[in-house]
Structures are given as structure tokens and as C-alpha cells.
C-alpha positions, 0 to 999 in steps of 0.5 A: 524508480521502477527499475529500482523496485524491479531489482529490489531484494529484501535486506535479509537474504533468507527472505524471498519477499516483503509482505505488504498488508493493506488495510482500509474501509470498504471501497477505499481502493485496496484492490485498485492500488494493487492493480495499479501497481501491477499495471505499471510493472506490466507496462499496460492496463492490467485488470488483476494481479495474481492471487497466490494460495500456495504459501503458508497458512490459507485465510481464504475468507480473511485475506488474499495474497497477490504477487506481481509477475516478473515476465522477464523471468517466466514463472517468477514474481517481484520480491514483494507481495500484497495482502488485501485484508478483509476483516483481519484482526490486529493480532493476526498481523505479525510479520507484515508491514501495515498500509492504511488505504484512505480515500481523500474524498471521504476523509472529512466524513470518516466516523470516530469508530473507523478512526478508533479501529485504525488506531487499534491496528496501528497500535498493535503494529507499533508494538511489534515494530511494524512500520505503517504507511497511509495511502491517500487515494482518490485525491483527484476527486477531493480537489478540483485543482488536482483533478485538472492537473495531477502534478499540482498535488503537492501545491494543493492547500486542501490536500495538505490540510487533509493529510495533516488532519488525518495525521492528527486523528490517527497519530501517523507522521505526515511524511508517512502519508502518501497521496495517489490516484489509482488506475480506474477508467483509464485506457492508457498509462499516465506518467503523472499517476505512475510517479505518485504510485511508484513514490508510494510503493518506494516509500512502503518498500524502504520502510518495510526493508528497514523493518526486515533488518531488525525483525525478530521473526526469522522462520518465514520465507516471506515477511 
């Protein structure tokens, strides 16, 4: 999976990169998800992906754009970028793929206001044909079985119920909800964590690339 993601190019040759917009409540793990992906691509624990302030409009107080450095080609990055959102309104999300970051350990207590906010963002994105994927983080903290062995994640009845519950509340298909464990206090790479994170990113990139092929907006180098 890693090689395919490193070799990925958008379906439209006019586009330099696929833009992935991360949306979620405070503490959900948006930045940790970016750093976890960066860790896998760099081959060692990485503290921070690179912030890119050079392209297009700058919304310093609204979101930051992060690229993943391609060290095999100095000065270059891989063909997808992340926007870490801080209060971005739905109508400002045109031309992006929306990814909701949700914590598994707090999913049961997310209040109705947060769900309604997520629904509005999802509906606005759907109106623009923008695909959405929900990333379920901190799965190890939600289920003792998974905490003991991350490989049991798809055998956990509790995680399955959480995914189905969130699917029902938000209206997002079950196969568009991906469970992961972000890097947090680990000192070395963990293959089981990498598999889940790379599966999630592959899912996101594939959905986003499908959108690129039918996207009506062609005046941007990055979608």
C-alpha cells in the first residue's frame, strides 16, 4: 500500500495534488493523523508534517495546509496534501475531500449539536459531489480487546457497533468509516498501526481520485 500511495498521481494530469480536508472536534486527532501518515512515509517517528503557506489563498486563522515530504526527490512532496481545519464554514470547502475525524472512545457521548454540525458539513459537501470518509481514532482506548491486540479490530463487536451507530447518526455508509490508531507515545514504527493508517489513506485517496475525474472545477492546481 505504501508504494502505491507514494506513486499516486491525480487522475487529472492538470492537477498537482489531491487536497484532503480534515474536519473534527477539538482533540479528535486531526493533527495526530497527519503526523502518523508522515511518520509512515518518512520511515521514522516524525513530529510534524510540513506546513505549506505558498499556494492560493491563505487562511492562517482558519486552516493550515500540510504536505508530506518526498525525500527521494529533494524539494518535492507527495501528490496529496492535508488541510487541518479550525472552524472552516461549509461553504468554504469547495474543491476538497472532507474527512471527519471522530474519537472512538468518546463517540457514545458526542452531543446532538456536534452531530448536527457534522451533518451540515456533510450535506454541503454532498451537494458539491465531494466524497467523505470518517476516520475513527483512538480505537484502542474504546475497546480492551483492541488495546491488547490491534489486529483484532475487525473482530471487535464493540467497534463494529460504534461504527454502525455513527453511520446511523451521521448518515454516512459503514464502508466509508475507517478505524485507526494514531502514533502518540510510540518510539518505533508499529506494523499493525501502519496497516490501518495506510488502509484509511488509500480509501481516502481512491475516493478523492474518483471525484477528480468528474470534478467541475478545473482552474486549480490542487483539488
